[in-house]
C-alpha positions in Angstrom: -0.1 0.0 0.2 1.6 3.5 -0.9 2.2 5.9 1.9 -0.3 8.7 0.2 -2.9 5.5 0.7 -2.0 5.0 4.0 -2.7 8.6 5.0 -5.9 9.0 3.2 -7.0 5.9 5.1 -5.5 7.3 8.6 -7.2 10.8 7.8 -10.7 9.0 7.0 -10.2 7.2 10.1 -9.5 10.2 12.5 -12.3 12.1 10.7 -14.5 9.1 11.0 -13.8 8.5 15.0 -14.3 12.5 15.4 -17.5 13.1 14.1 -20.0 14.7 16.1 -23.6 12.8 16.6 -24.8 15.7 14.6 -23.3 14.4 11.6 -24.9 11.3 11.5 -28.3 13.0 10.4 -26.5 14.5 7.4 -28.8 14.9 4.3 -26.5 13.6 1.6 -28.8 15.0 -1.3 -27.5 18.3 0.3 -24.4 18.0 2.1 -23.0 21.4 3.7 -20.7 23.4 1.9 -17.8 25.8 3.2 -14.2 24.4 3.9 -14.2 23.8 7.6 -13.6 20.5 9.3 -17.8 20.3 10.3 -18.3 20.6 6.5 -15.3 18.1 5.7 -16.7 15.3 8.1 -20.1 15.7 6.8 -19.1 15.3 3.1 -17.0 12.5 3.9 -19.6 10.6 5.6 -21.8 11.3 2.2 -18.9 10.3 0.3 -18.2 7.4 2.1 -21.9 6.2 2.5 -21.7 6.7 -1.8 -18.5 4.9 -1.9 -19.6 1.8 -0.2 -22.7 1.6 -2.1 -21.0 1.8 -5.4 -18.7 -1.1 -4.3 -21.3 -3.3 -3.4 -23.4 -3.1 -6.7 -19.9 -3.5 -8.5 -19.2 -6.6 -6.4 -22.5 -7.9 -7.2 -22.3 -7.5 -10.9 -18.6 -9.0 -10.9 -20.0 -12.0 -9.1 -22.6 -12.5 -11.6 -20.5 -11.9 -14.3 -17.9 -14.8 -12.8 -20.8 -17.2 -12.6 -21.7 -17.0 -16.0 -17.9 -17.3 -17.5 -16.1 -20.8 -18.0 -12.7 -21.2 -19.0 -12.0 -23.9 -22.1 -8.5 -24.2 -22.1 -8.6 -26.7 -24.8 -10.1 -24.2 -27.3 -7.7 -21.3 -25.9 -10.7 -19.4 -24.7 -10.3 -18.6 -20.8 -12.7 -15.6 -20.2 -13.0 -16.4 -16.5 -9.4 -16.1 -15.8 -9.0 -13.3 -17.8 -11.8 -11.1 -16.2 -10.0 -12.3 -12.7 -6.9 -10.7 -14.1 -8.5 -7.9 -15.3 -10.2 -6.9 -12.2 -7.2 -7.1 -9.9 -5.4 -4.9 -12.6 -8.5 -2.1 -12.5 -8.3 -2.2 -8.5 -4.8 -1.4 -8.7 -5.3 1.2 -11.4 -8.3 2.7 -9.5 -6.3 3.2 -6.0 -3.3 4.6 -8.0 -5.2 7.0 -10.2 -7.3 8.2 -7.3 -4.3 8.7 -5.1 -2.6 10.5 -8.2 -5.7 12.6 -8.7 -6.0 13.5 -5.2 -2.1 14.6 -5.0 -2.4 17.1 -7.8 -6.0 18.4 -7.1 -4.5 19.7 -3.9 -6.9 21.8 -1.4 -7.5 22.0 2.1 -6.1 18.9 4.3 -9.4 17.9 5.6 -10.7 17.4 2.3 -8.3 15.1 0.7 -10.0 12.0 2.1 -13.6 13.3 0.7 -11.9 13.7 -2.8 -10.3 10.6 -2.4 -13.8 9.0 -1.7 -15.4 10.8 -4.3 -12.6 9.6 -7.2 -13.1 5.9 -5.8 -17.0 6.2 -6.4 -16.5 7.6 -9.9 -14.4 5.1 -11.0 -16.5 2.2 -9.3 -19.5 3.6 -10.9 -17.7 3.6 -14.3 -16.2 0.3 -14.1 -19.4 -1.1 -12.8 -21.2 0.1 -16.3 -18.2 -1.7 -18.0 -19.0 -5.2 -16.2 -22.8 -4.7 -16.8 -22.5 -4.1 -20.5 -19.9 -7.5 -20.5 -22.7 -9.4 -18.4 -25.4 -8.3 -21.1 -23.0 -9.6 -24.1 -22.3 -12.8 -22.2 -26.1 -13.4 -21.4 -27.0 -12.3 -25.0 -24.9 -15.3 -26.9 
């Protein structure tokens, strides 16, 4: 795990630990604005909620796709092995990409974890769409 990723996880954990009871009642459809720590904490909670939801949908889609694919080494077709390899590579790409984006976008320290979680959500949603398209192709065959 990169030092940047460790830092983001540490800051995220600290933010999660110091969140007030008020932050638990956040309307994620309309999170608070501002650059202060309280706004960052509230937005981080919303970003994490979105990230977890996107990750859950991605995992469900990936499992469905895996269950429909079968390798046939005799014919040289190994789509199940290939999607497993591709998914592992994609996870590494996603993490590195979001580390990079967060680093170059800068901003106040308290917002780095928010930006990182939002990046993870964005790329996860994009990947889910790709996996859903693959699943549709396989099911249509």
